N, C-alpha and C positions, 0 to 999 in steps of 0.2 A: 504494500500500500504506500502510495507516494505521500510526501510531506504535506503538500497543499490540501489533499483530500482529508488527511487526518486532522489538520488544523481546522478545516471547516466543520468536520464532524464534532470536534470537541467544542467549538464555539456555538454550534447549534444546541448541543447538550446544555451548555451553560445558560442558555436563555430560559430554561425551565426552572421554576422556583425550587423544585425539590432537589435539584442538583447542587452539590457542593464542589467548588472549584478552587484550585490553588496553582501557583506557579512560582518558580525561582530560577536562578541561573548564575553562572560563573563565567567570567571572561578572563582569558590568559593572554598576556603580551610578553613574549620573551625572545631572546637572541641566544644563539649557540655558536661556539667555536670549537673545532676539532682538529687536532694535529694528525691528519690522515697520512698513512704511509703511501709512497709512490704507487700509482696505478690502481689504488683501491677505490671502489665506486661509492664512497660516502660523501656526505656534504661537509665541506670545509667550514662553511659559515652558513647561517640561516637566520631569518627573522620570521616569527610566527604570530598570528592573531588567531585565537581559538576560543569560540564561544559555545558553551554547553548550557542548554535550557531544559527545564523540566516542567511539563504541564500535566495536571491531573484533574479529572472530573469523576465524581462518584455519586451514586444514589443507592438505595437499598438493593442489594443483590447484584449490582453492576458497577465495575470500576474501569475507567479508561485512562491510560497514561501514555505519554510519549516524550522522547528525549532527542530533539534535533541538535545537530552539531554543525556549526558554521566555521570553516577553516580556510585560512589564507596563509600561504607560505612562500617566501622567496629564498632560493638556495643558490649556492655556488659550489660546483664540483668539477670533476674531470670532463663532464659532458657540456659544461657551459654554465648558464645561469637560469635554470628552470624555475618556473613558478607554478604554484598549485592553488586552485580555487575550488572549493568543494562544499556542498551542503548535503547532508544525509541524516537519516534517522539511526542513531546509535542503538536505541531501544524503543519499543512501543508494545503496548499490550491492551487488549480488551478482555475482561474477565467476568464471567457469570458465577455467582456464589450461591450455593444451596447446601449449607452444612449437613454432612461432613464432606461434600463434594464441591469442587469448582472446576469449570472448564474455561480454557483461555486460548486465544490466538494472538500471536505477536512475535516480537523479536526480543528474546530474553537472554540474560546472562546466565547460562547454565554452568555455573562455577561453584565449586565447593572445596572443602578441605582446609586444614589449618596451616599448611606449609607456606614458608616465606619465599624460598628460592625458586622452586619449581613445584608443580602440582601433578604428580604421576597419576593420581586417581581420576583426573579429568581428561576425557578424550578431546575436548574442544579448546581448553586453555591450559596446556602444559606450562606455558609462561603465563602465570596468573596476574602479572603486572605489579606485584607487590615490591619488586626490586626497582621499579620506576614509578615514583609517586605521581608523575605528570601524565602517565599513559592513560588513554581512554580505550577501554575494552568495548567492542561492539558485539551485540547479541546475535543469537542464532534464530532464524525464522522457524517457528514451530507451532504445532497444535498440541495442546496438553490437557490431560485429565488428571486431577489431583484428588486423592482421598486422604483425609486427615481424621482418623477415628478418635483421636484424643490429642492432647497438647504435646505428647511426647513422640508421636509417630506420624510420619508423612510418607506416602507412597504415591508415585506418579508415573504415568506412561506418556511419552511425547513422540510425536512424529517430526523428525527434523526435515523440513522442506528445503531449506537453502542455508547458505552461510551468512545471509544478511548482507552486510556491507563488505565483508572480507571475501576474497577469492584468491586462488581456487579453493574448493572445499572438498576434502576427501570423505566427509560425513554426510553429504547431501543424500536425501531420500533414504534415511535410516530410522530405526526405532531405538528409543532410549527408555530403559526402565531404571528408576531411581527409588531407593528406599532409605529413610533416615530414622534414627531413634535417638532421643535425648534422655539421659537419666540424670540423677543428682550429681554424680561426680564423673560420669563418662558420657561420651556420645560417639556415634559412628554411622557409617552409611556404605551402601554398595551402589555401583553404577554398571549397567550392562548395555552394550550397544551391539546390535545384531551383525554389523559388518566387521568381519575379522575372525571371531567376535572380539570385542574389547571387554575386558573384565577388570573393574577397578574397585578399590575399597579404601576407606579412610577412617580414622578413629583418634580420639584423644581421651586422656585420663588425668584428672586433677589429683596428683599424688599428695599434695598438701596445699595450703593456701597460696604459697608462693611458687609452686612447681607444677608445670604442665608438661606432660609427656604426650607425644603424638606420632603418628605414622601414616603414610600413604603408599599405595602400591597398585600396580596394574600389570596385566599380561595382554599383549596384542601384537599385530603384525603391521608394520609401517607400509604405506603405499608409496610407489615411486621411490624406492629405497636405493640410495647411492651406495655402490660398492667401491672401496678404495684399496686396490692391491698394493702391497708393500713394494713390489717391483715397479719403479718409475717408468720402465719401458712398456708396461702394460697400461691400456687406457682405462678410464673410469667406465663402469657399467651401471645401469639402473634396472633394478628388479621391480616388476609390477607389485609384488608383495615380498616383504622381508620374511625371514624365518621368525617364528614366535619368540619374543624376548620378554623379560620381566624388568620393570623399573620399580625401585623401592626407595623411599625416603624415611629416615628416622630423625626425630627432633625432640628437643627439650627447651622449655622457656622458663626463665626465672624472673620474677617481678620483685624489685626491691621495695623497701618501705616508702620511699619517696615517689613511687610510681614508675620509675625507669625500669626497663626490662632488657634482658639479653636472650637471644635465641641461638642455639647451636644445632646445625642440621648436617646430616650426611646423606648424600644421594648416590645410589648405585644405579647407573643408567645403562641398562642392557643393550640399548640400540646404538650406543656410541661405538666408535672405531677402537680397535686395540691399538697399542702404542705404535706399532709399525704402520698400520693403516692411517693413523692420525698424522704421523710425520709425513707420509706420502701425500695425504690430502693437503696439508699446509704448504707443501712444496709446489702444489699445482692449484692453489686457491683461486687464481685468476681464470681458471677454466670455466666456460659457461655451464658445464655439468655440475659445478659446485653449488648451484641453486637447489639441487636435490639432496644436499647434505642434511643430516639429522639436526635438530635444533641445538643439541650439544654434541661436541665432537668426541669427547672422552667418555670414560665410564665411572670415574670416581671423583666426587666433588664434596668439599667441606665448605659450609657457608655459615658465617657469623653475622648477627645483627644486634647492634646496641642502639636503643632508641629512648627518647625522652618520654615523659608522662603524656599520654595521649589526651588527657583531660585538661592540660594547660591551655589557657586561652590566648596567651601572649605570643606563643610560638611553638615550634616543634623541630626536632632534629633527629637524624637517623644516620648511623654509620654502618656500612656493609663491607664485608671482606669475604672473598671466595678464592679457594685454592684448588688447583688440579694439575697434576703431572707437569711440574716445573713452570707453571703459569699462575699468576695471582692477579686479582682485581680488587682494588680498594675504591670505594665510592662513598660519597656523603651527600645528604640532602638536608637542607635547613630552610625554615621559613619564619618570618617575623611579622607580626601584625603592626602595620603602621597606624591604622585607625580601625574603626568598626567595619569598614568595607574593603580596605586595601591591604594586601599582604605582599611582602617582598620575599622571593624564594630563589634558591640556587641549587644546582646539582653539579657535582664534579665527579669525574671518573678517571682513575689512574691505573691502567694495566701495567704489568711488568712481565718480563721473561724473554723479550726479544721477538723479532718478526716471525720466527719459526715456532712460536707458541700460540695456544688457542686465544687467550684473551688479548694478547698484544699483536695479533696477526693483521689487524686492520688499522688501528690508530694507537698513538702513544699517550694521548690525554684528551679530555673533553670537558668543557665548561658551559653551562647554561644558566643564564640569569634572567629573571623576569618579574612581572607583577601579576597578581591575581586580584580580580575585582568581583565582589559580591553584588549581583544586580538586583537583589530583593532583600 
């Protein structure tokens, strides 16, 4: 459903007295500078205006919501000075509610799990965006039936129609079954997708007031899976489906008395290359076939997150460190409220290890600085 049509539907709904409506929005204006390695197809510099709006209308038994995004970006890279102008719906939903059931159609964020670094239990959002606080995740187009027999249990079946704004989409025209249960000190869920099939699970346990233990795992076969032979004289090859592999993440979070917290996570990524395959891939990273590489190149990752109290109103900061096979990445995000509507923010990324290592194979440093404006 197109943006203008959804806007008209919601405005017509708002004319009826029994409808309750609300809206808010956030605008971002920021500039980025990246020390790109020679020949790499990344933006050296960019300026971005990004506006994200939320509209809601509801009445008894029916809720309508949509989230349009307006994006304008000017970049400079090895291809010249490309510009990008885009307006799209990041999310939208129309939902009928008749407890304990509800039926919905829309573009939803089908995202779950407690992990910070990557989310193995999600087939749609392995990179869940938590390592990049400025990232906007776009939903999946779906039809969904949800059963909530009590406050602790939720079960739903969804037909994934399309990838929404993102393409290409290996999960188009698939079925998703999801079940979640929440208890006093633990919670967990399973996710099943018929293509593959994909089998995922996530869970967390509050061991004590300050300590949270959690894990995510999945078993599936990647589509269009790049094979990287250790022998550089042999070309890349792409399999329609990879062999079945398992990804698993284990994590712990400790919250201090002042509200600060630290997360420690270990990811075993079964779909990554072995050491020789990874070295061979990085030696030929400029090849067009590199576009079919897995989202992570290696198999073992350690990720640490230290962040400030999320409840502080004056500002927020977050430090992240990731290590894998001779390559490290240190990044930091911070924001400070200038007034009730305007916030200054910055994100810095500093990889190490050299051009032949995963995190430092594309750039040597990156800095983004900008302002965020509350529109309501």
